[in-house]
N, C-alpha and C positions, 0 to 999 in steps of 0.2 A: 638334304636337310643336315644342318651342322649338328655335331654331337654335343652333349652337355658340356664336355670338357672345353669345346672350342667356342662356345657361346659366351659372349661377354655381356655384362649389364649395360655398359655404355662406352661409346667412343667419343672423346672430346676432340674436336679439331681446332687447334690453335692454342699455343702455350704461352699466351700473354697473361696479364693479370686476371682477366675474366675467365679464360679457360681453366687456369690453375685453381682459382677460387671456386668455380662450379664443380670441378672434379673433387676438390676437398669437401665441399658442402654434400655432395651425393654420397661420398664415403662415410662421412662423420654424422650427418643429420638424416640421411635417408637409407642407410644400410646397404649401399651398393658395395659388392665385394670384388667384382672383376671389372676394372675400369682401365681403358687405354687412353693415353693422351698423346696426340700426334702434333708435332711442331715442325715447320719447315725450316726454321733456323737452327744453328747448332747449340743454342743456348735458350733458356726460358726467358721471358719478359725483356727481349732484346730488340723489339721493334717499337711500336706506338707506346708500349708501356714505359719505355725509356726515353724515347725521342719526343718529348713534350715539355711543356712549361713546368711540370712537376708541382702544380698548384692543387691543393685540396680546397675546392670552393666552398664558400660559406653564403653564397647568394648574391654578393655585391655586384658581380659581373652582369647580372641578368635583369635589369630594371624593366626590360620590355617583355619578359616571360615570368610572370609571378610563379607559375607552377615549377619551373626549373629552379628558380631562386629559393623557393620554400623548400623544395626537396633537398637542395644542397644544405640549407641551414639545419634541416633535421638529420641529414646523413653525416655531416662533418664530425660531430661529437662521437658518433658510433665508429668512424674510421680511426679517429685518435685513440679511442679505447681499445680497438682490436689490433692496431698496428702501431703501438707507441714507439717502438724502436726505430721505425722508419720516418717518424715525424720530426720535422725542424720547426721550431717556434721561436728560436732565439733571435728574431729580428722584428723590427717595427714595420708594419705594413700600412702603406699610405695609398688612398684613392683620392685623385684630384679631379676636378670637373673643369673641362676646358670652357673658356668664355665663348668661343666661336665654333659653330658647326656641331656642337654637341646635341645629342638627342635627349638629353636629360639635364635639367638645371640643378644647381646645388640644393635648392629647397626641395625639388622633386625627389632627389637622391636621398636626402634626410627622411623624407616622408616614406618613401619606399622601404628604407631600412627599418623604420619603426613598424611598418605593416607586416614585414616577414620576421620581425623580432630578433634582429642581429645587432650587436653593440656597435656604436659609432660615436666618435667624439672629435671635436675641432683639434687640428694639428697645432702644436706649439709655434710660436713666432719663429723659432730657430729652424723647425722643419719646413714651415712655409717659405722661408727665405731660400730654400733650395729651388723653388719654382719661379718662373718669370711670371710676375703678377699681372702683366698686361695681357697674358694669354690664359691664365688660370683663374677661375672664379673663386674656388675654395678648395681646401685640402682637409682630409679627415683621416684619423687613425682608425683602422678597422681590425677585425680579428679573423685572419686566415692563417694557413700554415702551408708548408711545402713538404713533399715526400721524397724519400731516397729510394729510387727504383731498384738499386743494387741490393738493398736490404730486403725489399719485397721479394726479389728474385731468390735470395737465400732462404727466406721464409717458405716460399712456394716449393723449392727443391726439397727442403727438409720435410714438410708436411706431406707432399705427395708421396715420398718414400715411406713415411711412417704409415700412411693409409694404403700402402701396397699398389699404388697406381703404376702401371707400366708406362714409362715414358719413352717415346720414340722420337728422337731428335733428328734433324736433318732429313725429315720425312714429309712428304706431302700426301694429303688426301685428295685423290683425283676424281673419284666418283662415288655417289651414294645411290643405292637401289633397294627396292622393297622385295623381300622374298615371299614366296606363297605360304610360308609358315609363320607369318606375322613377325618375322625378324627383319632387320635391316642389315645391308652388306656395304662395307666401306672398302673401296680400293685405295691402298696406300702404296706409295712409291718412295723408298729411300733414295738418297742421293747416290749411295753405293749399295748395290744389291738388287735382288729380284723383287718384282711386285707381289703384294700380298693382299689376301681378301680377309677381312675381319668381319665376323658376324656378331650382331649385338641386338639388344632390345631398344636401345635409345642412342641417338646421335645428337650431339650439341655442336653446332657449327659457330664457332667463336673466332672466326678468322679475320674480323674487323673489315679492312678494305678488300679482302678476298672472299667475302661472303658469297658472291655469285660466280665464282671461278670454279666451283666443283660441278662436275657433269654427272651423267647417269640419269636417273629418274628425277633428281632435284632440279627443279625448273627455276629456282631463284627466289629472292624475296618479293613479296607483293608490294612492299613499301619502296618507293624510289630512293636511290642513294646518289649522293654527289661526292666526288673525290677532289682533293686538291693537293698539289705537291707544296709542302710547307717548309720553310726554313726557320730554325731556331738558332739564333746566333749565341754562342757562349763567349762571355766577356769577363775580363778582370775588372771589377769595379774600382773606381778611384776611392781614396780614403773617405771622402765626404759621403759616399753612397754605400759604403760597406755597412752591413747590419741593417739594410733597408730593403723593402720590397716596394716598388713604385708602379702604380697603374694610373694612367690618365685616360679618361673617358668622356664622351661616348662616341664622338665623331672622329677625333684623332686616334683614340683607342690603341695605346701601346703599353707594354709592361716590361719592367726589368725586375726579375725575381731571383732570389738565391736558388741555385741548382744543387741540391744536396749530393747528388751522385758524383759530382765533380767538385770537390771541396774548394772553397775560396772563389768559385765562379758563379756568375749570374747568367740567366737566360735573357735574351732581348728579342721581343717580338713586336710586330707592327702590323695593324690591320691592313695597310696598303702594300707592304713590301714582304711580309711573311708568305702569303699565298703567291706562288709562282705560275701555277697553271691549274685550271680546273676543268672538269668534264663530268657529264652525267654517266653513271654506271651502265655498262652494257656487257652482255655475254661475249666472251672471246677477247675482250680487252683487259689484260691482266694489269691492275694498277701498279704492282710491284715491278713488273717488266718495264712499264712506262717510267717509273722512278729510276730504274737502273740505267735506262738510255737517256735520261734528262741530263743536260750539261752540268747542272748543280753549281752554277756560278753564284757567289754570295752577293747579296744586295746590302750588306751591313753598313757600307758607307752611306747609303741613302737613309737607312734606319737611324744611324747615329746623327746624321745631319738634321733630320727632322725632329727627332727626340730632343736633341740638344737646344732647340728653340724654346722648348718648354722647361727642361731640366738642364741647364748649361753644364753642370758637372759631368754629365754623360759624354761630353766631348773629350774628357780625359780618360774614358775607359779604354782598355786595351782588348782588341779582338783576339781570340784564341782559335776558334774554329766554329763551323756550323754544322748542325744536325738537319739532315733533310729526311723527311718522312711523308708518307701519304696520310692525309687526314680525311676522314669520312664522316659525313653528316647526313641527315635525312632531308631530302629535297623539300618537304613540307614545312620545315622550320627555317628555311633561309631567311624569311621576312622578319621573323620575331626573335632570332638568336636562341630559341629554345633548344635544350639538349636532353630530350627524353630518351629512354631506351628503346630499342627495337627488340621485341620478343614475339617471334612468330612460330606457329606450329602448322602442320600441313595435313589436312584430312586425308589426302591421297597417299601420304606416307606417315602413318601414325607412329609416334615416337621420335619424329625428327623435328628439331627446333633450330631456329636461327636467333642469335643473340648479339646485340651490338649496343655499347654504351657510349655516350658522348664524353663522360667525365669519369674519373676513377671512383668518385664517391657514388656513382650510379649503381655500383654493385649491389647495394642494399635493395634498390628497386628490382633488380634481377632476382635476388634471393627471395623477395616477397612473392614474385611471380611463381617461382619454383615451389615455394611453401604451398601454394594453392593447387599444384598439380598432383594427380593421383597416379603414382607409379605402380605398375602391377607386373606380375609374371617375370620377375627378375631371376636371373640365373645365379642364385646365391648358394 
């Protein structure tokens, strides 16, 4: 049995935005005193938290999933309130509806926006002129923003230290098991150094694409997961498109958004070319190893060629580089584009949780779940 000195309140596995935010919540809101955060990378918030479109959603993206859209609308103002220094709003955000192959018409999109309660207004003639009218039915000005992942990383580093959280970087959690004394044991392996066993009351598995790669008594999530290798191209926008965020939906579905972590750059994504490879999650197939062994050849030329048909000025954008990352979604939401959180706990391992969010603003859905949990017998 571990001694009182060696028993921790919680181990957080994963040092992305969700893992950091949960650790800080447990310390500040729930009174946890001894928390360990384990992150396999050498820095916090350096994987999916950084390698994404950096959009704080307000619901517009999800006309086929009312719940996801509505939760985004509720969560965006909270996110802006809680992380104002990370927010970029000094650009005009446009959503355009494609005339052909779109799963939503302009009238349906307007009605959907009214139903979830988000602002929308017709674009000016000058803004509309940026689009090929033969391919675009209508253009709207909407209210969304972008976030700077480097600012969030600085916040996480500062807050975790203020809360006394022990941060183990370049370290992997390899196994979780249950002890006979109602504790959990986490085996961690630093990149350099000996394997260590950490005893704790609670474990929060926040490893995103790596949720099911931990061994021991942890048998994996009950909810099916799907992974894809996704490419986010970073572009230097031409003068006509600087200060703009553009999304065309819902069949063509591409976006060119400011990317605050890299000043003066935009991210470019395309529903057809951003996903390079996809597979259903399975034990023993490490998604991050799969990414490391993937060729990672850019498809930016095809992205630009297709996007340029709708927004001709994109043809003058300058490619800088691509971010490749594993993107993980719930299999059950493939058909409706919904992005609910995954929040699972395991009767056979009391105190063990798996957490996954599809969008950064989902953090409030996770915190609501945690508010409802009764945490007891902490080693404080």
